[in-house]
C-alpha positions in Angstrom: 173.5 154.3 38.7 176.2 152.6 40.9 174.7 151.4 44.2 177.9 149.5 45.2 180.1 152.4 45.9 180.6 154.3 49.2 177.7 156.4 50.5 178.6 159.8 51.8 176.4 161.8 54.3 173.8 159.1 54.3 170.9 159.3 56.8 169.2 156.2 57.9 165.6 155.9 56.8 163.2 153.5 58.4 161.9 151.4 55.4 159.7 149.4 57.7 157.5 152.4 58.6 153.9 152.1 57.3 153.9 155.8 56.5 156.2 158.3 54.8 158.5 159.9 57.3 158.3 163.2 55.4 154.5 163.7 55.2 152.8 160.7 56.9 151.2 159.4 53.7 150.4 155.6 54.1 152.6 153.2 52.0 149.5 151.1 51.1 148.0 154.0 49.2 150.5 155.2 46.6 149.9 158.9 45.8 151.5 158.8 42.3 152.4 155.5 40.7 155.4 155.9 38.4 155.8 152.3 37.2 155.0 148.7 37.9 157.2 145.7 37.2 156.4 142.0 37.5 159.2 140.1 39.3 159.6 136.6 40.6 158.6 137.9 44.1 155.5 139.8 43.0 154.8 143.2 41.5 157.3 146.0 42.3 155.7 149.5 42.3 157.7 152.7 42.1 155.8 155.7 43.5 156.0 159.1 45.0 154.1 160.4 48.0 152.6 163.9 48.2 155.9 165.4 49.5 157.8 164.0 46.5 159.7 161.2 48.3 160.4 158.3 45.9 159.8 154.8 47.1 159.6 151.2 45.8 157.3 148.7 47.4 156.1 145.2 46.9 152.7 144.1 48.3 152.3 146.5 51.3 156.0 146.5 52.3 158.5 149.2 51.4 161.6 147.8 49.6 163.5 151.1 49.3 162.8 154.7 50.1 164.7 157.9 49.3 166.0 159.7 52.3 165.0 163.2 51.2 162.0 165.0 49.9 161.8 167.1 46.7 161.8 170.8 47.5 160.0 173.4 45.5 162.3 175.8 43.6 
């Protein structure tokens, strides 16, 4: 995945919010943990909230969060 290229139709997502902007789930209580990775700055946790939004957080701070929720087919 190339994260260096131009971003089209991007919406700004507040990564500092303590809750998911889609469903209000608290960042400090991951709903579904997908993976954990030890780094030099601590443990990086990739998780999904109940609405399906993917996020990565370290300690209790969000590092990155997707800007859209998964939709049911």
